[in-house]
Short mmCIF file of the C-alpha atoms (twelve columns), coordinates in Angstrom:
data_MODEL
# 
_entry.id   MODEL 
# 
loop_
_atom_site.group_PDB 
_atom_site.id 
_atom_site.type_symbol 
_atom_site.label_atom_id 
_atom_site.label_alt_id 
_atom_site.label_comp_id 
_atom_site.label_asym_id 
_atom_site.label_seq_id 
_atom_site.Cartn_x 
_atom_site.Cartn_y 
_atom_site.Cartn_z 
_atom_site.pdbx_PDB_model_num 
ATOM 1   C CA . MET A 1   -43.730 21.666 5.982   1 
ATOM 2   C CA . THR A 2   -44.775 23.038 2.314   1 
ATOM 3   C CA . GLU A 3   -43.327 20.567 -0.772  1 
ATOM 4   C CA . HIS A 4   -39.733 23.929 -0.775  1 
ATOM 5   C CA . ALA A 5   -39.643 23.278 2.428   1 
ATOM 6   C CA . HIS A 6   -39.229 19.795 2.297   1 
ATOM 7   C CA . ILE A 7   -37.072 19.395 -0.809  1 
ATOM 8   C CA . VAL A 8   -34.483 22.215 0.893   1 
ATOM 9   C CA . VAL A 9   -33.746 19.502 4.154   1 
ATOM 10  C CA . GLN A 10  -33.811 16.682 1.360   1 
ATOM 11  C CA . ALA A 11  -30.931 18.927 -0.098  1 
ATOM 12  C CA . ALA A 12  -29.025 20.430 3.007   1 
ATOM 13  C CA . GLN A 13  -29.105 16.600 4.444   1 
ATOM 14  C CA . GLU A 14  -27.699 15.568 1.736   1 
ATOM 15  C CA . GLU A 15  -25.194 17.948 1.148   1 
ATOM 16  C CA . TRP A 16  -24.431 16.546 4.981   1 
ATOM 17  C CA . SER A 17  -23.890 13.212 4.080   1 
ATOM 18  C CA . ARG A 18  -20.971 13.983 1.555   1 
ATOM 19  C CA . HIS A 19  -19.291 14.698 4.879   1 
ATOM 20  C CA . VAL A 20  -17.902 17.981 2.990   1 
ATOM 21  C CA . GLU A 21  -15.081 19.798 4.840   1 
ATOM 22  C CA . GLU A 22  -12.875 22.408 4.586   1 
ATOM 23  C CA . PRO A 23  -9.471  22.035 2.319   1 
ATOM 24  C CA . PRO A 24  -7.256  20.327 2.876   1 
ATOM 25  C CA . GLY A 25  -9.479  17.589 3.273   1 
ATOM 26  C CA . LYS A 26  -11.675 16.313 0.878   1 
ATOM 27  C CA . GLY A 27  -15.116 18.927 0.277   1 
ATOM 28  C CA . SER A 28  -13.288 21.772 -1.318  1 
ATOM 29  C CA . ASP A 29  -14.412 20.995 -5.214  1 
ATOM 30  C CA . ARG A 30  -18.179 20.539 -3.403  1 
ATOM 31  C CA . ILE A 31  -17.488 24.183 -2.226  1 
ATOM 32  C CA . ASP A 32  -16.238 25.067 -5.213  1 
ATOM 33  C CA . ALA A 33  -19.650 24.721 -6.709  1 
ATOM 34  C CA . TYR A 34  -21.787 25.856 -4.272  1 
ATOM 35  C CA . ILE A 35  -19.751 29.255 -4.866  1 
ATOM 36  C CA . ARG A 36  -19.430 29.394 -8.337  1 
ATOM 37  C CA . ALA A 37  -22.371 27.101 -10.553 1 
ATOM 38  C CA . ALA A 38  -24.888 28.393 -11.511 1 
ATOM 39  C CA . SER A 39  -27.954 26.534 -9.189  1 
ATOM 40  C CA . SER A 40  -26.440 27.979 -6.662  1 
ATOM 41  C CA . MET A 41  -24.307 31.647 -5.738  1 
ATOM 42  C CA . ALA A 42  -23.593 31.769 -9.741  1 
ATOM 43  C CA . TRP A 43  -20.503 33.420 -8.605  1 
ATOM 44  C CA . ALA A 44  -18.801 32.136 -11.686 1 
ATOM 45  C CA . TRP A 45  -16.135 35.173 -11.959 1 
ATOM 46  C CA . LEU A 46  -14.492 34.510 -8.237  1 
ATOM 47  C CA . LYS A 47  -11.244 32.208 -8.187  1 
ATOM 48  C CA . ARG A 48  -11.948 28.541 -7.671  1 
ATOM 49  C CA . TYR A 49  -12.061 27.991 -4.088  1 
ATOM 50  C CA . ILE A 50  -8.822  26.505 -2.417  1 
ATOM 51  C CA . ARG A 51  -8.663  27.382 1.104   1 
ATOM 52  C CA . ASN A 52  -10.042 28.229 4.468   1 
ATOM 53  C CA . GLY A 53  -10.572 31.224 5.015   1 
ATOM 54  C CA . GLN A 54  -10.368 32.435 1.215   1 
ATOM 55  C CA . SER A 55  -14.529 33.356 1.270   1 
ATOM 56  C CA . GLN A 56  -17.533 32.884 4.325   1 
ATOM 57  C CA . TRP A 57  -19.208 30.174 1.959   1 
ATOM 58  C CA . CYS A 58  -22.276 29.733 4.519   1 
ATOM 59  C CA . GLY A 59  -24.538 32.070 2.300   1 
ATOM 60  C CA . ALA A 60  -23.559 29.720 -0.245  1 
ATOM 61  C CA . PHE A 61  -24.144 26.584 0.861   1 
ATOM 62  C CA . ALA A 62  -27.923 27.450 1.581   1 
ATOM 63  C CA . ALA A 63  -27.934 29.014 -1.621  1 
ATOM 64  C CA . HIS A 64  -27.392 25.643 -3.260  1 
ATOM 65  C CA . CYS A 65  -30.088 24.139 -0.946  1 
ATOM 66  C CA . PHE A 66  -32.918 26.501 -2.022  1 
ATOM 67  C CA . GLY A 67  -31.769 26.998 -5.563  1 
ATOM 68  C CA . VAL A 68  -32.252 23.357 -5.605  1 
ATOM 69  C CA . ALA A 69  -35.478 23.777 -3.973  1 
ATOM 70  C CA . GLY A 70  -36.505 25.802 -7.246  1 
ATOM 71  C CA . LEU A 71  -35.185 29.864 -4.803  1 
ATOM 72  C CA . SER A 72  -35.151 31.722 -8.087  1 
ATOM 73  C CA . LYS A 73  -31.488 32.604 -8.903  1 
ATOM 74  C CA . SER A 74  -31.783 36.740 -8.458  1 
ATOM 75  C CA . ALA A 75  -33.013 35.789 -5.085  1 
ATOM 76  C CA . ARG A 76  -29.955 33.305 -4.470  1 
ATOM 77  C CA . VAL A 77  -27.209 36.310 -5.758  1 
ATOM 78  C CA . LYS A 78  -28.830 39.209 -4.363  1 
ATOM 79  C CA . HIS A 79  -29.778 38.116 -0.812  1 
ATOM 80  C CA . LEU A 80  -28.477 35.026 0.267   1 
ATOM 81  C CA . PRO A 81  -24.560 36.032 0.229   1 
ATOM 82  C CA . SER A 82  -24.744 37.466 3.300   1 
ATOM 83  C CA . THR A 83  -26.434 38.156 6.725   1 
ATOM 84  C CA . TYR A 84  -26.663 41.910 6.230   1 
ATOM 85  C CA . ARG A 85  -28.235 41.571 2.633   1 
ATOM 86  C CA . LEU A 86  -31.075 38.477 3.632   1 
ATOM 87  C CA . ASP A 87  -31.699 41.859 6.556   1 
ATOM 88  C CA . GLN A 88  -32.212 43.356 3.709   1 
ATOM 89  C CA . TRP A 89  -34.996 40.972 1.791   1 
ATOM 90  C CA . CYS A 90  -36.756 40.827 5.080   1 
ATOM 91  C CA . ARG A 91  -37.183 44.909 5.245   1 
ATOM 92  C CA . LYS A 92  -38.498 45.221 2.011   1 
ATOM 93  C CA . ASN A 93  -41.324 42.991 2.963   1 
ATOM 94  C CA . PRO A 94  -41.482 41.802 6.215   1 
ATOM 95  C CA . ALA A 95  -43.438 38.566 5.704   1 
ATOM 96  C CA . ARG A 96  -40.466 37.070 5.107   1 
ATOM 97  C CA . ARG A 97  -39.367 37.321 8.556   1 
ATOM 98  C CA . VAL A 98  -39.238 34.902 11.138  1 
ATOM 99  C CA . ARG A 99  -38.976 35.562 14.936  1 
ATOM 100 C CA . PRO A 100 -36.169 32.328 16.382  1 
ATOM 101 C CA . GLU A 101 -39.334 30.873 18.117  1 
ATOM 102 C CA . ASP A 102 -41.023 29.915 14.840  1 
ATOM 103 C CA . LEU A 103 -38.759 28.551 12.841  1 
ATOM 104 C CA . ARG A 104 -39.345 25.825 10.615  1 
ATOM 105 C CA . PRO A 105 -37.639 22.880 8.828   1 
ATOM 106 C CA . GLY A 106 -36.668 24.719 5.933   1 
ATOM 107 C CA . ASP A 107 -36.012 27.996 6.897   1 
ATOM 108 C CA . ILE A 108 -33.089 30.249 6.992   1 
ATOM 109 C CA . GLY A 109 -31.498 30.827 10.977  1 
ATOM 110 C CA . VAL A 110 -29.745 33.383 11.337  1 
ATOM 111 C CA . VAL A 111 -27.165 33.149 14.574  1 
ATOM 112 C CA . GLY A 112 -24.777 35.806 15.733  1 
ATOM 113 C CA . THR A 113 -24.956 39.695 17.381  1 
ATOM 114 C CA . ARG A 114 -22.957 41.591 14.241  1 
ATOM 115 C CA . LYS A 115 -24.695 44.985 13.939  1 
ATOM 116 C CA . GLY A 116 -28.309 43.219 14.492  1 
ATOM 117 C CA . TYR A 117 -28.427 41.191 11.089  1 
ATOM 118 C CA . GLY A 118 -26.178 38.424 12.419  1 
ATOM 119 C CA . ASP A 119 -22.746 36.981 11.278  1 
ATOM 120 C CA . HIS A 120 -24.054 33.588 10.047  1 
ATOM 121 C CA . ILE A 121 -26.599 31.710 7.899   1 
ATOM 122 C CA . THR A 122 -27.794 28.425 8.455   1 
ATOM 123 C CA . VAL A 123 -30.711 26.023 7.113   1 
ATOM 124 C CA . VAL A 124 -32.883 24.392 9.382   1 
ATOM 125 C CA . VAL A 125 -33.684 20.466 9.287   1 
ATOM 126 C CA . GLU A 126 -35.400 20.024 12.611  1 
ATOM 127 C CA . VAL A 127 -37.285 21.425 15.155  1 
ATOM 128 C CA . ILE A 128 -36.041 18.881 18.301  1 
ATOM 129 C CA . ASP A 129 -38.621 21.181 21.135  1 
ATOM 130 C CA . PRO A 130 -39.763 24.791 21.848  1 
ATOM 131 C CA . SER A 131 -36.012 25.547 22.454  1 
ATOM 132 C CA . HIS A 132 -33.730 24.087 20.311  1 
ATOM 133 C CA . VAL A 133 -33.175 23.506 16.591  1 
ATOM 134 C CA . VAL A 134 -31.093 20.784 14.516  1 
ATOM 135 C CA . THR A 135 -28.962 23.104 11.826  1 
ATOM 136 C CA . ILE A 136 -27.029 22.349 8.323   1 
ATOM 137 C CA . GLU A 137 -24.348 24.286 7.418   1 
ATOM 138 C CA . GLY A 138 -21.512 25.212 5.750   1 
ATOM 139 C CA . ASN A 139 -18.261 26.647 6.540   1 
ATOM 140 C CA . GLY A 140 -19.723 25.794 10.054  1 
ATOM 141 C CA . HIS A 141 -18.137 24.330 13.549  1 
ATOM 142 C CA . GLY A 142 -19.676 21.281 13.860  1 
ATOM 143 C CA . GLN A 143 -20.907 17.325 13.663  1 
ATOM 144 C CA . PHE A 144 -20.133 15.445 10.308  1 
ATOM 145 C CA . PRO A 145 -22.266 12.375 9.506   1 
ATOM 146 C CA . ASP A 146 -19.156 10.199 11.086  1 
ATOM 147 C CA . GLY A 147 -19.621 11.689 14.292  1 
ATOM 148 C CA . THR A 148 -16.602 13.626 14.026  1 
ATOM 149 C CA . SER A 149 -15.869 17.204 14.781  1 
ATOM 150 C CA . GLY A 150 -14.327 19.515 12.200  1 
ATOM 151 C CA . GLU A 151 -15.182 22.367 10.072  1 
ATOM 152 C CA . GLY A 152 -16.998 22.222 6.755   1 
ATOM 153 C CA . VAL A 153 -20.567 21.436 6.095   1 
ATOM 154 C CA . ILE A 154 -21.908 20.232 9.501   1 
ATOM 155 C CA . ARG A 155 -25.155 19.051 11.558  1 
ATOM 156 C CA . ARG A 156 -25.430 21.807 14.715  1 
ATOM 157 C CA . ARG A 157 -28.203 21.491 17.548  1 
ATOM 158 C CA . ARG A 158 -28.753 24.707 18.271  1 
ATOM 159 C CA . HIS A 159 -30.424 27.072 21.350  1 
ATOM 160 C CA . LEU A 160 -32.855 29.614 19.820  1 
ATOM 161 C CA . SER A 161 -31.429 32.492 22.104  1 
ATOM 162 C CA . GLU A 162 -28.323 32.210 19.458  1 
ATOM 163 C CA . PHE A 163 -30.412 33.183 16.493  1 
ATOM 164 C CA . ARG A 164 -31.306 36.986 15.584  1 
ATOM 165 C CA . TYR A 165 -33.757 36.447 13.369  1 
ATOM 166 C CA . GLY A 166 -35.027 33.309 10.248  1 
ATOM 167 C CA . VAL A 167 -35.852 33.865 7.178   1 
ATOM 168 C CA . ARG A 168 -38.435 32.237 5.238   1 
ATOM 169 C CA . PRO A 169 -38.713 33.422 1.919   1 
ATOM 170 C CA . LEU A 170 -42.060 33.686 0.535   1 
ATOM 171 C CA . PRO A 171 -43.970 31.163 -2.374  1 
ATOM 172 C CA . THR A 172 -43.063 34.048 -4.920  1 
ATOM 173 C CA . ASP A 173 -39.914 33.970 -4.718  1 
ATOM 174 C CA . TYR A 174 -39.681 30.266 -5.825  1 
ATOM 175 C CA . GLN A 175 -38.922 29.905 -9.569  1 
# 
């Protein structure tokens, strides 16, 4: 695993350990930071995040994890807000696109079927076997660190068939 990938995984695991839940749970300040902080998505113009459904923040969560690892602000702001933008980023340089069977820790995993470019952004943190990975994702439904289930920053085991593609930023994408 590269140093950047290791840092991304570590950042995702640290956020998961915080037990960030959708409002009215205890995570709305943290979710707001994923969206608005300069170190993540940098959408300071967006009103403070206060409720579920106000924003699809899975890309903002990934932007936070990759921002900790040094992914450039321009890459985070331009490409991580949506699966469509991630798809376009990979089309500009196909070396970033990863087939589901080649996913590894520290990659972005895109799941879903919307218009061929997917509909949800995850962070791959572990490869379990040739058919399954573990993701940590924001704005998802899954397991919290205390073993309960809910919506927020969650950990989830996923079959590779759920993924449209993966994204592995290039070394030049980092600062």
